[in-house]
N, C-alpha and C positions, 0 to 999 in steps of 0.2 A: 104502646108506650114508647116514647122517645128514649133513645139510649145515647149517653154521652161517653166519649172515650178520649181521655187526655194522653198526650205524648209530648216528648221533647225534654223531659227532665234528665238530670244527670249531675255529674260532678264538675264544678267550675271553680276557678280561683277567684278570690275576692277582687272586685274591680272588673270582672268579666261580664259576659252577656249570655243569655239563653232566651230562646223563644219557645214557649209552650203552645201547643195546639189543643183544641177541644172540638172534636168532630161530632156533630149530631147526626143521628140516623135519618132524620127528616126535619124539615122546617115546618113548624106548626105555630099556632098561637101560643103554645106553651113555651116556646123559645124566644119570645119577644124580648125578654130581659135575660141576659147571660152574665153570669158573675164568676169571678175567681175568688176562691177562699184558700186559706192555708192553715195548716196546723203543725206547729213545732212540738217536739217531744215535751210532755209535761205542761203544755199550754193549751188554752182553749182555741178552738177554730176561730179565725178572724177573717173578716171580709177584706180582700185586697182591692177589689174594684169591680165595676160592672159597666155594661153597655146596654143602653135601651134603644131598641129599634136599630136604625142605621147609623147612629152617631153619638147620642148623648152618653158621655162617660163621666164617671166619678171614681175617686181613688182614696184609699186610706192615706192619712198624712205621712205615714212611715214610708210610703213608696212613691208619693207624688213627685213628679219630675224625673223619676228613674224608670217607672213601669208605664207601659202603654197597652191599652186593650183596643183591639180592632176586630172586625168581622168581615167574612167573605160569604155573602148570601149564596152565591153560586156553588160554593163548596160546603155550605152548611157548617162552617168552621169559624170558631172564635180563637183569637190569638192573644197571648200575653207576652209582650216583648219586655224583657227584664234587662236593664243595663245597670252598670255600676253596682254590681251585686255585693252585698255585705254578708258577713258571717251570720248575722241575725235573720237573713232571708232564708236560711236553711229550714225546710219544712216539706211536708207533703202538700202539694197544690191540687185543689179540686176545682172543677168547673160545675156550675149549677145553672138551672134554667127555671124561669117563672114566666107566666103570661102577663104579669103586671108588677110594677114596683111596689104595689100595695099587698101583694100576695107572697106568702112564704115560698122559698125554693123547695120544690118537691121532687125535682129530677136532679140526680147527682151522678157524676162520674166516679170512678174508683180511685182516682188520684194518681199523681206522678211525683216521684221524689226529686227534690232539688237540694243538692248539698253544696254549700259554698265553703271552700277551704282557704286557709291563710297561706 
């Protein structure tokens, strides 16, 4: 079973940047699609964005233009670069993996906390 480990979270001031990493224990067909989700206190988990294969990306409207997802196959790692952070970006961020855009994400990391302060 592939394992995902997120890192890079922390406390940052509004307007600042953070880069999250999600390291997969191995590269398999189950990691073809990698996504970032987030869950703020009292709110449902939401999809932040995803990357399919080597380049196709899509983002939630709330982060479009501020967040960028990329991946390094050599390191089995996916990144979430977050710029111009807002207070409402505060959440636990999770990465997830799926073999296909049509299949639910079954592999999840444990999450990393991102807190944006004023």
